[in-house]
N, C-alpha and C positions, 0 to 999 in steps of 0.2 A: 531260655538264653544261654549259652552258656558265656562265660566272660568272654571268654578269646572269638565267639560270633558276634556279641557286643560291642569289643573294640575293634572287631572289623565292622560294622556298621557304621561306628563312629568315625571312621577314617575312610568310607568308602561316601559319605556325606556330606565331610571335611573337604575330601578333596573334587566332588562335581560343586561345592559353592566357590572354592578357589576357580574353579576352574570359568561359572556365570560370572566372577567379576571380574575376574580375565577378560572374557567375554567382553562384556559392559565397557570396560575402561578402556579398552580398544576398539570399540566401535565409534562411528564419525557419527559429530555432533549432528543433532538430528535441525534442520532449519528452521527457524520460528522467523514465522510474520511480522514482517517489519513492521511497526505504526506508520500508518499513512502521512504524509505531510502534510500537514497545513496549511492552508490561504485563505487568510479573510477578505470577502467579497464587503466592501464597503460603499459611502458614498463616493462615487467617480474612482475608485482605483481598487485593483486587486492586491494585494500584499502575500508575498511577492511577488514584482512583476515575471522575476524569471526563479526558474528550479531545475536542476539538473540530477535526476534519475540515476538508478539502475532500472533494467527490466524486468518489469513483475513489481516493480513500487508502485503502490496507492497514494491518490490523491484526494483529500476531503476538504471541499468549499467550503468553506461555515460562513453563513449571510451575519453583519454584525447587529448587535440590538439597535446599536444608534442609528442604525439606516432610518433615511427619511425620503427616500424614492424605489421602487422596486429596479432589479438587475436578474440576469442570467446567465449562464457560462453557456458560451456556444462558441463550438470548434470552425472556426476563421479557413485552417488549413492543418494539413498533417504529412508525415511521410510517407512517400508513394507508395501502393502495394496496400495504404490501411484499412483494413475491412471495418465494417458497423460504424462510420463515423456517425452516426446521429446518435451513439449512444457517448459519444463524446461530449451533448451537448444537453441541459435542460429542456424540459417540454413545457417548462411553466416561468412564470417571474415571481419573485418572493421581494417583501420589504426586507424583514428579521423572518428568523424561527428556522431557517431552512438550510440543510446541509444537501451537498453532492459529492458520490464517491466514484472515484472511479481509481482503476487499476492497467498499467501502462503495462503491454506487452508487445510493443513493435517499436525498435528502436526508430529514432529519429527525432525529427522537427514538429511541433505542435504550436501552434498560434489561436486564441483564444482570445475572444472580446466579449461585452457584454452584448447587445444589436441595442439596447435603448440606449449605452452610449460609449459608441464605437469609437469613437476617436480619443474619449480619457481613458476608458479602462479596457485594458490588453494586456497579456499577459503571455510569454515564451518557457513550454517545457520540454525540454529534451531528454533524451531519451537514450541513455547508454547499452551499450550489449552487455 
């Protein structure tokens, strides 16, 4: 390969690389999935009792290791038009070592209770657009 051809090949490669770097720099940032908001399911309370989320965020309910009574998470009411209401509730009760995660895609207000302790354990989640 002649010296001129080598210099041309290097120049073309450098130009291609600078174009790729410029394209990458101008590309929109990829959205990363945000970490779920955590709610503690403890003896006789959900903590916190109120959350505000953006559409698409998740909540992870985690049963406290110090619990001495069983609890569940049950959707008492949700926004109008909400589909799959049963999927917003746990299917079983647990005392400890349990988690329940749900992603909220329908804006509106959600009211949750523990069906075993409904007057003590309740929480509200508001999902914004």
